[in-house]
PyMOL Python script that loads the backbone (N, CA, C, O; Angstrom):
from pymol import cmd

cmd.read_pdbstr("""\
ATOM      1  N   UNK A   1     323.636  34.644 -71.040  1.00  0.00           N
ATOM      2  CA  UNK A   1     324.143  34.140 -72.300  1.00  0.00           C
ATOM      3  C   UNK A   1     322.964  33.961 -73.265  1.00  0.00           C
ATOM      4  O   UNK A   1     321.929  33.407 -72.893  1.00  0.00           O
ATOM      5  N   UNK A   2     323.124  34.424 -74.477  1.00  0.00           N
ATOM      6  CA  UNK A   2     322.026  34.371 -75.445  1.00  0.00           C
ATOM      7  C   UNK A   2     321.869  32.969 -76.029  1.00  0.00           C
ATOM      8  O   UNK A   2     322.753  32.119 -75.921  1.00  0.00           O
ATOM      9  N   UNK A   3     320.730  32.768 -76.639  1.00  0.00           N
ATOM     10  CA  UNK A   3     320.441  31.482 -77.279  1.00  0.00           C
ATOM     11  C   UNK A   3     321.463  31.185 -78.373  1.00  0.00           C
ATOM     12  O   UNK A   3     321.912  30.047 -78.505  1.00  0.00           O
ATOM     13  N   UNK A   4     321.831  32.186 -79.150  1.00  0.00           N
ATOM     14  CA  UNK A   4     322.800  32.005 -80.236  1.00  0.00           C
ATOM     15  C   UNK A   4     324.162  31.574 -79.709  1.00  0.00           C
ATOM     16  O   UNK A   4     324.823  30.716 -80.294  1.00  0.00           O
ATOM     17  N   UNK A   5     324.570  32.176 -78.602  1.00  0.00           N
ATOM     18  CA  UNK A   5     325.865  31.806 -78.010  1.00  0.00           C
ATOM     19  C   UNK A   5     325.836  30.361 -77.505  1.00  0.00           C
ATOM     20  O   UNK A   5     326.785  29.602 -77.701  1.00  0.00           O
ATOM     21  N   UNK A   6     324.735  29.998 -76.856  1.00  0.00           N
ATOM     22  CA  UNK A   6     324.631  28.614 -76.359  1.00  0.00           C
ATOM     23  C   UNK A   6     324.590  27.628 -77.524  1.00  0.00           C
ATOM     24  O   UNK A   6     325.156  26.538 -77.436  1.00  0.00           O
ATOM     25  N   UNK A   7     323.927  28.002 -78.606  1.00  0.00           N
ATOM     26  CA  UNK A   7     323.832  27.131 -79.777  1.00  0.00           C
ATOM     27  C   UNK A   7     325.215  26.896 -80.383  1.00  0.00           C
ATOM     28  O   UNK A   7     325.521  25.791 -80.829  1.00  0.00           O
ATOM     29  N   UNK A   8     326.052  27.943 -80.397  1.00  0.00           N
ATOM     30  CA  UNK A   8     327.411  27.811 -80.937  1.00  0.00           C
ATOM     31  C   UNK A   8     328.299  26.922 -80.065  1.00  0.00           C
ATOM     32  O   UNK A   8     329.322  26.418 -80.529  1.00  0.00           O
ATOM     33  N   UNK A   9     327.912  26.734 -78.814  1.00  0.00           N
ATOM     34  CA  UNK A   9     328.710  25.900 -77.905  1.00  0.00           C
ATOM     35  C   UNK A   9     328.542  24.404 -78.170  1.00  0.00           C
ATOM     36  O   UNK A   9     329.364  23.607 -77.717  1.00  0.00           O
ATOM     37  N   UNK A  10     327.510  24.015 -78.886  1.00  0.00           N
ATOM     38  CA  UNK A  10     327.271  22.602 -79.171  1.00  0.00           C
ATOM     39  C   UNK A  10     328.315  22.096 -80.152  1.00  0.00           C
ATOM     40  O   UNK A  10     328.510  22.673 -81.222  1.00  0.00           O
ATOM     41  N   UNK A  11     328.981  21.017 -79.779  1.00  0.00           N
ATOM     42  CA  UNK A  11     330.006  20.400 -80.628  1.00  0.00           C
ATOM     43  C   UNK A  11     329.467  19.071 -81.146  1.00  0.00           C
ATOM     44  O   UNK A  11     329.245  18.135 -80.378  1.00  0.00           O
ATOM     45  N   UNK A  12     329.260  19.004 -82.449  1.00  0.00           N
ATOM     46  CA  UNK A  12     328.664  17.799 -83.047  1.00  0.00           C
ATOM     47  C   UNK A  12     329.551  16.569 -82.890  1.00  0.00           C
ATOM     48  O   UNK A  12     329.056  15.443 -82.840  1.00  0.00           O
ATOM     49  N   UNK A  13     330.831  16.782 -82.813  1.00  0.00           N
ATOM     50  CA  UNK A  13     331.751  15.640 -82.731  1.00  0.00           C
ATOM     51  C   UNK A  13     332.343  15.457 -81.330  1.00  0.00           C
ATOM     52  O   UNK A  13     333.449  14.937 -81.189  1.00  0.00           O
ATOM     53  N   UNK A  14     331.622  15.876 -80.314  1.00  0.00           N
ATOM     54  CA  UNK A  14     332.112  15.716 -78.944  1.00  0.00           C
ATOM     55  C   UNK A  14     332.227  14.224 -78.632  1.00  0.00           C
ATOM     56  O   UNK A  14     331.291  13.467 -78.886  1.00  0.00           O
ATOM     57  N   UNK A  15     333.375  13.793 -78.081  1.00  0.00           N
ATOM     58  CA  UNK A  15     333.594  12.352 -77.869  1.00  0.00           C
ATOM     59  C   UNK A  15     332.723  11.725 -76.770  1.00  0.00           C
ATOM     60  O   UNK A  15     332.452  10.525 -76.816  1.00  0.00           O
ATOM     61  N   UNK A  16     332.284  12.511 -75.793  1.00  0.00           N
ATOM     62  CA  UNK A  16     331.565  11.916 -74.664  1.00  0.00           C
ATOM     63  C   UNK A  16     330.115  12.361 -74.533  1.00  0.00           C
ATOM     64  O   UNK A  16     329.304  11.637 -73.956  1.00  0.00           O
ATOM     65  N   UNK A  17     329.768  13.538 -75.056  1.00  0.00           N
ATOM     66  CA  UNK A  17     328.407  14.041 -74.904  1.00  0.00           C
ATOM     67  C   UNK A  17     327.673  14.049 -76.238  1.00  0.00           C
ATOM     68  O   UNK A  17     328.162  14.595 -77.227  1.00  0.00           O
ATOM     69  N   UNK A  18     326.511  13.443 -76.250  1.00  0.00           N
ATOM     70  CA  UNK A  18     325.691  13.471 -77.460  1.00  0.00           C
ATOM     71  C   UNK A  18     325.130  14.880 -77.649  1.00  0.00           C
ATOM     72  O   UNK A  18     325.146  15.702 -76.733  1.00  0.00           O
ATOM     73  N   UNK A  19     324.646  15.129 -78.834  1.00  0.00           N
ATOM     74  CA  UNK A  19     324.047  16.434 -79.115  1.00  0.00           C
ATOM     75  C   UNK A  19     322.836  16.638 -78.210  1.00  0.00           C
ATOM     76  O   UNK A  19     322.618  17.737 -77.701  1.00  0.00           O
ATOM     77  N   UNK A  20     322.061  15.598 -78.011  1.00  0.00           N
ATOM     78  CA  UNK A  20     320.883  15.699 -77.139  1.00  0.00           C
ATOM     79  C   UNK A  20     321.270  16.128 -75.732  1.00  0.00           C
ATOM     80  O   UNK A  20     320.634  17.004 -75.145  1.00  0.00           O
ATOM     81  N   UNK A  21     322.296  15.520 -75.204  1.00  0.00           N
ATOM     82  CA  UNK A  21     322.732  15.843 -73.841  1.00  0.00           C
ATOM     83  C   UNK A  21     323.302  17.260 -73.780  1.00  0.00           C
ATOM     84  O   UNK A  21     323.040  17.984 -72.820  1.00  0.00           O
ATOM     85  N   UNK A  22     324.063  17.659 -74.771  1.00  0.00           N
ATOM     86  CA  UNK A  22     324.601  19.020 -74.795  1.00  0.00           C
ATOM     87  C   UNK A  22     323.473  20.046 -74.814  1.00  0.00           C
ATOM     88  O   UNK A  22     323.531  21.057 -74.114  1.00  0.00           O
ATOM     89  N   UNK A  23     322.457  19.780 -75.612  1.00  0.00           N
ATOM     90  CA  UNK A  23     321.313  20.692 -75.690  1.00  0.00           C
ATOM     91  C   UNK A  23     320.589  20.758 -74.357  1.00  0.00           C
ATOM     92  O   UNK A  23     320.162  21.830 -73.927  1.00  0.00           O
ATOM     93  N   UNK A  24     320.453  19.636 -73.720  1.00  0.00           N
ATOM     94  CA  UNK A  24     319.789  19.596 -72.411  1.00  0.00           C
ATOM     95  C   UNK A  24     320.569  20.424 -71.396  1.00  0.00           C
ATOM     96  O   UNK A  24     319.978  21.203 -70.649  1.00  0.00           O
ATOM     97  N   UNK A  25     321.872  20.267 -71.362  1.00  0.00           N
ATOM     98  CA  UNK A  25     322.727  21.010 -70.430  1.00  0.00           C
ATOM     99  C   UNK A  25     322.678  22.512 -70.719  1.00  0.00           C
ATOM    100  O   UNK A  25     322.693  23.328 -69.798  1.00  0.00           O
ATOM    101  N   UNK A  26     322.620  22.867 -71.999  1.00  0.00           N
ATOM    102  CA  UNK A  26     322.613  24.279 -72.398  1.00  0.00           C
ATOM    103  C   UNK A  26     321.210  24.894 -72.418  1.00  0.00           C
ATOM    104  O   UNK A  26     321.055  26.087 -72.681  1.00  0.00           O
ATOM    105  N   UNK A  27     320.204  24.084 -72.143  1.00  0.00           N
ATOM    106  CA  UNK A  27     318.798  24.531 -72.126  1.00  0.00           C
ATOM    107  C   UNK A  27     318.357  25.109 -73.466  1.00  0.00           C
ATOM    108  O   UNK A  27     317.754  26.180 -73.527  1.00  0.00           O
ATOM    109  N   UNK A  28     318.665  24.387 -74.533  1.00  0.00           N
ATOM    110  CA  UNK A  28     318.180  24.757 -75.854  1.00  0.00           C
ATOM    111  C   UNK A  28     317.528  23.524 -76.474  1.00  0.00           C
ATOM    112  O   UNK A  28     317.824  22.395 -76.083  1.00  0.00           O
ATOM    113  N   UNK A  29     316.645  23.744 -77.437  1.00  0.00           N
ATOM    114  CA  UNK A  29     315.996  22.601 -78.077  1.00  0.00           C
ATOM    115  C   UNK A  29     316.951  21.976 -79.090  1.00  0.00           C
ATOM    116  O   UNK A  29     317.725  22.667 -79.752  1.00  0.00           O
ATOM    117  N   UNK A  30     316.876  20.677 -79.188  1.00  0.00           N
ATOM    118  CA  UNK A  30     317.747  19.950 -80.109  1.00  0.00           C
ATOM    119  C   UNK A  30     317.465  20.354 -81.556  1.00  0.00           C
ATOM    120  O   UNK A  30     318.384  20.427 -82.372  1.00  0.00           O
ATOM    121  N   UNK A  31     316.210  20.612 -81.872  1.00  0.00           N
ATOM    122  CA  UNK A  31     315.865  20.975 -83.251  1.00  0.00           C
ATOM    123  C   UNK A  31     316.517  22.289 -83.679  1.00  0.00           C
ATOM    124  O   UNK A  31     316.796  22.481 -84.862  1.00  0.00           O
ATOM    125  N   UNK A  32     316.762  23.191 -82.736  1.00  0.00           N
ATOM    126  CA  UNK A  32     317.399  24.462 -83.096  1.00  0.00           C
ATOM    127  C   UNK A  32     318.838  24.260 -83.561  1.00  0.00           C
ATOM    128  O   UNK A  32     319.369  25.080 -84.309  1.00  0.00           O
ATOM    129  N   UNK A  33     319.466  23.181 -83.126  1.00  0.00           N
ATOM    130  CA  UNK A  33     320.833  22.892 -83.555  1.00  0.00           C
ATOM    131  C   UNK A  33     320.839  22.459 -85.023  1.00  0.00           C
ATOM    132  O   UNK A  33     321.769  22.779 -85.763  1.00  0.00           O
ATOM    133  N   UNK A  34     319.816  21.742 -85.434  1.00  0.00           N
ATOM    134  CA  UNK A  34     319.753  21.223 -86.798  1.00  0.00           C
ATOM    135  C   UNK A  34     319.105  22.193 -87.789  1.00  0.00           C
ATOM    136  O   UNK A  34     319.286  22.055 -88.999  1.00  0.00           O
ATOM    137  N   UNK A  35     318.363  23.156 -87.292  1.00  0.00           N
ATOM    138  CA  UNK A  35     317.624  24.068 -88.168  1.00  0.00           C
ATOM    139  C   UNK A  35     318.558  24.967 -88.966  1.00  0.00           C
ATOM    140  O   UNK A  35     319.455  25.605 -88.415  1.00  0.00           O
ATOM    141  N   UNK A  36     318.328  25.004 -90.276  1.00  0.00           N
ATOM    142  CA  UNK A  36     319.076  25.903 -91.159  1.00  0.00           C
ATOM    143  C   UNK A  36     318.057  26.868 -91.758  1.00  0.00           C
ATOM    144  O   UNK A  36     317.214  26.450 -92.551  1.00  0.00           O
ATOM    145  N   UNK A  37     318.115  28.158 -91.395  1.00  0.00           N
ATOM    146  CA  UNK A  37     317.135  29.110 -91.903  1.00  0.00           C
ATOM    147  C   UNK A  37     317.252  29.296 -93.413  1.00  0.00           C
ATOM    148  O   UNK A  37     318.348  29.303 -93.973  1.00  0.00           O
ATOM    149  N   UNK A  38     316.094  29.446 -94.056  1.00  0.00           N
ATOM    150  CA  UNK A  38     316.072  29.679 -95.499  1.00  0.00           C
ATOM    151  C   UNK A  38     315.918  31.178 -95.740  1.00  0.00           C
ATOM    152  O   UNK A  38     315.204  31.855 -95.001  1.00  0.00           O
ATOM    153  N   UNK A  39     316.580  31.696 -96.763  1.00  0.00           N
ATOM    154  CA  UNK A  39     316.418  33.121 -97.064  1.00  0.00           C
ATOM    155  C   UNK A  39     315.010  33.399 -97.590  1.00  0.00           C
ATOM    156  O   UNK A  39     314.394  32.541 -98.221  1.00  0.00           O
ATOM    157  N   UNK A  40     314.519  34.579 -97.330  1.00  0.00           N
ATOM    158  CA  UNK A  40     313.197  34.984 -97.788  1.00  0.00           C
ATOM    159  C   UNK A  40     313.281  35.376 -99.263  1.00  0.00           C
ATOM    160  O   UNK A  40     314.172  36.123 -99.666  1.00  0.00           O
ATOM    161  N   UNK A  41     312.349  34.867-100.057  1.00  0.00           N
ATOM    162  CA  UNK A  41     312.379  35.121-101.505  1.00  0.00           C
ATOM    163  C   UNK A  41     312.044  36.583-101.796  1.00  0.00           C
ATOM    164  O   UNK A  41     311.343  37.229-101.018  1.00  0.00           O
ATOM    165  N   UNK A  42     312.541  37.098-102.909  1.00  0.00           N
ATOM    166  CA  UNK A  42     312.223  38.484-103.304  1.00  0.00           C
ATOM    167  C   UNK A  42     310.712  38.693-103.477  1.00  0.00           C
ATOM    168  O   UNK A  42     310.191  39.763-103.166  1.00  0.00           O
ATOM    169  N   UNK A  43     310.025  37.679-103.969  1.00  0.00           N
ATOM    170  CA  UNK A  43     308.574  37.776-104.160  1.00  0.00           C
ATOM    171  C   UNK A  43     307.872  37.983-102.814  1.00  0.00           C
ATOM    172  O   UNK A  43     306.970  38.813-102.701  1.00  0.00           O
ATOM    173  N   UNK A  44     308.286  37.232-101.806  1.00  0.00           N
ATOM    174  CA  UNK A  44     307.703  37.363-100.470  1.00  0.00           C
ATOM    175  C   UNK A  44     308.034  38.720 -99.872  1.00  0.00           C
ATOM    176  O   UNK A  44     307.175  39.347 -99.252  1.00  0.00           O
ATOM    177  N   UNK A  45     309.260  39.181-100.048  1.00  0.00           N
ATOM    178  CA  UNK A  45     309.651  40.501 -99.542  1.00  0.00           C
ATOM    179  C   UNK A  45     308.829  41.611-100.186  1.00  0.00           C
ATOM    180  O   UNK A  45     308.447  42.575 -99.523  1.00  0.00           O
ATOM    181  N   UNK A  46     308.559  41.469-101.487  1.00  0.00           N
ATOM    182  CA  UNK A  46     307.740  42.458-102.188  1.00  0.00           C
ATOM    183  C   UNK A  46     306.316  42.468-101.637  1.00  0.00           C
ATOM    184  O   UNK A  46     305.727  43.528-101.427  1.00  0.00           O
ATOM    185  N   UNK A  47     305.773  41.278-101.406  1.00  0.00           N
ATOM    186  CA  UNK A  47     304.423  41.175-100.837  1.00  0.00           C
ATOM    187  C   UNK A  47     304.371  41.797 -99.441  1.00  0.00           C
ATOM    188  O   UNK A  47     303.438  42.538 -99.131  1.00  0.00           O
ATOM    189  N   UNK A  48     305.358  41.506 -98.603  1.00  0.00           N
ATOM    190  CA  UNK A  48     305.384  42.064 -97.245  1.00  0.00           C
ATOM    191  C   UNK A  48     305.517  43.587 -97.278  1.00  0.00           C
ATOM    192  O   UNK A  48     304.880  44.280 -96.484  1.00  0.00           O
ATOM    193  N   UNK A  49     306.341  44.112 -98.190  1.00  0.00           N
ATOM    194  CA  UNK A  49     306.487  45.561 -98.327  1.00  0.00           C
ATOM    195  C   UNK A  49     305.159  46.190 -98.725  1.00  0.00           C
ATOM    196  O   UNK A  49     304.755  47.218 -98.181  1.00  0.00           O
ATOM    197  N   UNK A  50     304.490  45.560 -99.677  1.00  0.00           N
ATOM    198  CA  UNK A  50     303.205  46.091-100.130  1.00  0.00           C
ATOM    199  C   UNK A  50     302.166  46.043 -99.001  1.00  0.00           C
ATOM    200  O   UNK A  50     301.389  46.983 -98.831  1.00  0.00           O
ATOM    201  N   UNK A  51     302.155  44.966 -98.242  1.00  0.00           N
ATOM    202  CA  UNK A  51     301.219  44.860 -97.113  1.00  0.00           C
ATOM    203  C   UNK A  51     301.500  45.941 -96.074  1.00  0.00           C
ATOM    204  O   UNK A  51     300.571  46.543 -95.536  1.00  0.00           O
ATOM    205  N   UNK A  52     302.773  46.189 -95.792  1.00  0.00           N
ATOM    206  CA  UNK A  52     303.139  47.248 -94.831  1.00  0.00           C
ATOM    207  C   UNK A  52     302.655  48.606 -95.300  1.00  0.00           C
ATOM    208  O   UNK A  52     302.087  49.375 -94.525  1.00  0.00           O
ATOM    209  N   UNK A  53     302.883  48.899 -96.577  1.00  0.00           N
ATOM    210  CA  UNK A  53     302.442  50.184 -97.124  1.00  0.00           C
ATOM    211  C   UNK A  53     300.922  50.314 -97.053  1.00  0.00           C
ATOM    212  O   UNK A  53     300.398  51.367 -96.689  1.00  0.00           O
ATOM    213  N   UNK A  54     300.225  49.243 -97.402  1.00  0.00           N
ATOM    214  CA  UNK A  54     298.763  49.261 -97.367  1.00  0.00           C
ATOM    215  C   UNK A  54     298.264  49.443 -95.945  1.00  0.00           C
ATOM    216  O   UNK A  54     297.334  50.213 -95.704  1.00  0.00           O
ATOM    217  N   UNK A  55     298.874  48.738 -95.001  1.00  0.00           N
ATOM    218  CA  UNK A  55     298.438  48.837 -93.612  1.00  0.00           C
ATOM    219  C   UNK A  55     298.683  50.235 -93.048  1.00  0.00           C
ATOM    220  O   UNK A  55     297.884  50.731 -92.254  1.00  0.00           O
ATOM    221  N   UNK A  56     299.777  50.870 -93.451  1.00  0.00           N
ATOM    222  CA  UNK A  56     300.038  52.232 -92.982  1.00  0.00           C
ATOM    223  C   UNK A  56     298.985  53.208 -93.535  1.00  0.00           C
ATOM    224  O   UNK A  56     298.623  54.183 -92.876  1.00  0.00           O
ATOM    225  N   UNK A  57     298.507  52.930 -94.745  1.00  0.00           N
ATOM    226  CA  UNK A  57     297.510  53.792 -95.367  1.00  0.00           C
ATOM    227  C   UNK A  57     296.103  53.479 -94.850  1.00  0.00           C
ATOM    228  O   UNK A  57     295.294  54.387 -94.662  1.00  0.00           O
ATOM    229  N   UNK A  58     295.814  52.201 -94.623  1.00  0.00           N
ATOM    230  CA  UNK A  58     294.490  51.744 -94.169  1.00  0.00           C
ATOM    231  C   UNK A  58     294.635  50.850 -92.934  1.00  0.00           C
ATOM    232  O   UNK A  58     294.459  49.637 -93.049  1.00  0.00           O
ATOM    233  N   UNK A  59     294.947  51.400 -91.768  1.00  0.00           N
ATOM    234  CA  UNK A  59     295.200  50.580 -90.577  1.00  0.00           C
ATOM    235  C   UNK A  59     293.970  49.823 -90.074  1.00  0.00           C
ATOM    236  O   UNK A  59     294.090  48.933 -89.232  1.00  0.00           O
ATOM    237  N   UNK A  60     292.818  50.166 -90.576  1.00  0.00           N
ATOM    238  CA  UNK A  60     291.585  49.517 -90.142  1.00  0.00           C
ATOM    239  C   UNK A  60     291.280  48.259 -90.960  1.00  0.00           C
ATOM    240  O   UNK A  60     290.309  47.560 -90.670  1.00  0.00           O
ATOM    241  N   UNK A  61     292.096  47.964 -91.979  1.00  0.00           N
ATOM    242  CA  UNK A  61     291.874  46.752 -92.776  1.00  0.00           C
ATOM    243  C   UNK A  61     292.116  45.514 -91.922  1.00  0.00           C
ATOM    244  O   UNK A  61     293.141  45.393 -91.251  1.00  0.00           O
ATOM    245  N   UNK A  62     291.169  44.613 -91.961  1.00  0.00           N
ATOM    246  CA  UNK A  62     291.348  43.314 -91.328  1.00  0.00           C
ATOM    247  C   UNK A  62     291.925  42.340 -92.342  1.00  0.00           C
ATOM    248  O   UNK A  62     292.302  42.732 -93.446  1.00  0.00           O
ATOM    249  N   UNK A  63     291.993  41.079 -91.964  1.00  0.00           N
ATOM    250  CA  UNK A  63     292.612  40.099 -92.853  1.00  0.00           C
ATOM    251  C   UNK A  63     291.824  39.927 -94.153  1.00  0.00           C
ATOM    252  O   UNK A  63     292.417  39.769 -95.220  1.00  0.00           O
ATOM    253  N   UNK A  64     290.491  39.958 -94.070  1.00  0.00           N
ATOM    254  CA  UNK A  64     289.680  39.779 -95.278  1.00  0.00           C
ATOM    255  C   UNK A  64     289.816  40.966 -96.230  1.00  0.00           C
ATOM    256  O   UNK A  64     289.951  40.789 -97.440  1.00  0.00           O
ATOM    257  N   UNK A  65     289.779  42.171 -95.674  1.00  0.00           N
ATOM    258  CA  UNK A  65     289.919  43.355 -96.525  1.00  0.00           C
ATOM    259  C   UNK A  65     291.311  43.422 -97.142  1.00  0.00           C
ATOM    260  O   UNK A  65     291.465  43.806 -98.301  1.00  0.00           O
ATOM    261  N   UNK A  66     292.328  43.043 -96.358  1.00  0.00           N
ATOM    262  CA  UNK A  66     293.699  43.053 -96.879  1.00  0.00           C
ATOM    263  C   UNK A  66     293.822  42.029 -98.007  1.00  0.00           C
ATOM    264  O   UNK A  66     294.442  42.318 -99.030  1.00  0.00           O
ATOM    265  N   UNK A  67     293.248  40.851 -97.840  1.00  0.00           N
ATOM    266  CA  UNK A  67     293.284  39.816 -98.871  1.00  0.00           C
ATOM    267  C   UNK A  67     292.612  40.303-100.148  1.00  0.00           C
ATOM    268  O   UNK A  67     293.144  40.125-101.244  1.00  0.00           O
ATOM    269  N   UNK A  68     291.441  40.916-100.002  1.00  0.00           N
ATOM    270  CA  UNK A  68     290.723  41.446-101.159  1.00  0.00           C
ATOM    271  C   UNK A  68     291.552  42.520-101.857  1.00  0.00           C
ATOM    272  O   UNK A  68     291.653  42.537-103.083  1.00  0.00           O
ATOM    273  N   UNK A  69     292.141  43.407-101.074  1.00  0.00           N
ATOM    274  CA  UNK A  69     292.983  44.472-101.639  1.00  0.00           C
ATOM    275  C   UNK A  69     294.163  43.877-102.404  1.00  0.00           C
ATOM    276  O   UNK A  69     294.459  44.304-103.520  1.00  0.00           O
ATOM    277  N   UNK A  70     294.836  42.895-101.810  1.00  0.00           N
ATOM    278  CA  UNK A  70     296.001  42.285-102.461  1.00  0.00           C
ATOM    279  C   UNK A  70     295.603  41.584-103.754  1.00  0.00           C
ATOM    280  O   UNK A  70     296.332  41.642-104.745  1.00  0.00           O
ATOM    281  N   UNK A  71     294.454  40.926-103.747  1.00  0.00           N
ATOM    282  CA  UNK A  71     293.987  40.259-104.971  1.00  0.00           C
ATOM    283  C   UNK A  71     293.687  41.282-106.067  1.00  0.00           C
ATOM    284  O   UNK A  71     293.974  41.045-107.241  1.00  0.00           O
ATOM    285  N   UNK A  72     293.111  42.415-105.679  1.00  0.00           N
ATOM    286  CA  UNK A  72     292.842  43.476-106.664  1.00  0.00           C
ATOM    287  C   UNK A  72     294.140  44.029-107.247  1.00  0.00           C
ATOM    288  O   UNK A  72     294.171  44.501-108.383  1.00  0.00           O
ATOM    289  N   UNK A  73     295.206  43.964-106.457  1.00  0.00           N
ATOM    290  CA  UNK A  73     296.517  44.465-106.896  1.00  0.00           C
ATOM    291  C   UNK A  73     297.328  43.382-107.621  1.00  0.00           C
ATOM    292  O   UNK A  73     298.511  43.576-107.901  1.00  0.00           O
ATOM    293  N   UNK A  74     296.695  42.251-107.923  1.00  0.00           N
ATOM    294  CA  UNK A  74     297.315  41.126-108.661  1.00  0.00           C
ATOM    295  C   UNK A  74     298.320  40.321-107.845  1.00  0.00           C
ATOM    296  O   UNK A  74     299.192  39.669-108.420  1.00  0.00           O
ATOM    297  N   UNK A  75     298.217  40.352-106.525  1.00  0.00           N
ATOM    298  CA  UNK A  75     299.021  39.469-105.687  1.00  0.00           C
ATOM    299  C   UNK A  75     298.205  38.201-105.447  1.00  0.00           C
ATOM    300  O   UNK A  75     297.009  38.274-105.165  1.00  0.00           O
ATOM    301  N   UNK A  76     298.840  37.058-105.556  1.00  0.00           N
ATOM    302  CA  UNK A  76     298.118  35.798-105.328  1.00  0.00           C
ATOM    303  C   UNK A  76     298.690  35.086-104.129  1.00  0.00           C
ATOM    304  O   UNK A  76     298.221  34.006-103.771  1.00  0.00           O
TER     305      UNK A  76
END
""", "prot")
cmd.dss("prot")
cmd.show_as("cartoon", "prot")
cmd.util.cbc("prot")
cmd.orient("prot")
Protein backbone atom coordinates (compact mmCIF):
# COMPACT_ATOMS: atom_id res chain seq x y z
CA UNK A 1 0.00 0.00 0.00
CA UNK A 2 1.43 3.38 -0.98
CA UNK A 3 1.99 6.31 1.33
CA UNK A 4 -0.77 8.28 -0.41
CA UNK A 5 -3.29 5.49 0.12
CA UNK A 6 -2.40 5.20 3.80
CA UNK A 7 -2.63 8.99 4.18
CA UNK A 8 -6.17 8.94 2.72
CA UNK A 9 -7.16 6.35 5.34
CA UNK A 10 -6.70 8.83 8.20
CA UNK A 11 -10.06 10.10 9.45
CA UNK A 12 -9.78 13.43 11.27
CA UNK A 13 -13.11 12.96 13.01
CA UNK A 14 -12.65 9.35 14.13
CA UNK A 15 -14.52 8.93 17.45
CA UNK A 16 -12.00 6.62 19.15
CA UNK A 17 -8.60 7.05 17.47
CA UNK A 18 -6.64 10.27 17.51
CA UNK A 19 -4.82 11.38 14.40
CA UNK A 20 -1.53 10.58 16.12
CA UNK A 21 -2.59 7.02 16.83
CA UNK A 22 -3.95 6.51 13.31
CA UNK A 23 -0.65 7.70 11.86
CA UNK A 24 1.27 5.38 14.14
CA UNK A 25 -0.86 2.39 13.09
CA UNK A 26 -0.51 3.30 9.40
CA UNK A 27 3.26 3.96 9.73
CA UNK A 28 3.12 7.50 8.38
CA UNK A 29 4.33 10.73 9.95
CA UNK A 30 1.71 12.91 11.56
CA UNK A 31 3.07 16.01 9.81
CA UNK A 32 2.32 14.47 6.40
CA UNK A 33 -1.38 14.46 7.30
CA UNK A 34 -1.34 18.21 7.94
CA UNK A 35 0.98 19.21 5.09
CA UNK A 36 -0.67 21.07 2.22
CA UNK A 37 1.68 21.34 -0.79
CA UNK A 38 2.07 24.77 -2.36
CA UNK A 39 2.09 25.14 -6.14
CA UNK A 40 5.40 26.10 -7.72
CA UNK A 41 5.44 29.71 -8.96
CA UNK A 42 5.89 30.45 -12.67
CA UNK A 43 9.07 32.38 -11.84
CA UNK A 44 10.58 29.32 -10.14
CA UNK A 45 9.53 27.06 -13.02
CA UNK A 46 11.20 29.43 -15.48
CA UNK A 47 14.40 29.41 -13.43
CA UNK A 48 14.40 25.59 -13.21
CA UNK A 49 13.81 25.31 -16.98
CA UNK A 50 16.69 27.67 -17.66
CA UNK A 51 18.97 25.74 -15.28
CA UNK A 52 18.08 22.46 -17.01
CA UNK A 53 18.85 23.92 -20.42
CA UNK A 54 22.14 25.35 -19.18
CA UNK A 55 23.15 22.09 -17.52
CA UNK A 56 22.42 20.13 -20.70
CA UNK A 57 24.65 22.54 -22.63
CA UNK A 58 27.39 22.79 -19.94
CA UNK A 59 27.22 19.63 -17.77
CA UNK A 60 30.56 20.46 -16.19
CA UNK A 61 29.20 23.61 -14.49
CA UNK A 62 29.32 23.39 -10.73
CA UNK A 63 27.16 25.39 -8.36
CA UNK A 64 29.40 28.48 -8.49
CA UNK A 65 29.62 28.54 -12.28
CA UNK A 66 25.87 27.98 -12.58
CA UNK A 67 25.21 30.86 -10.14
CA UNK A 68 27.52 33.16 -12.09
CA UNK A 69 25.85 32.16 -15.37
CA UNK A 70 22.36 32.76 -13.96
CA UNK A 71 23.37 36.18 -12.62
CA UNK A 72 24.75 37.11 -16.05
CA UNK A 73 21.38 36.10 -17.51
CA UNK A 74 19.59 38.48 -15.05
CA UNK A 75 18.24 35.77 -12.74
CA UNK A 76 18.45 36.72 -9.07
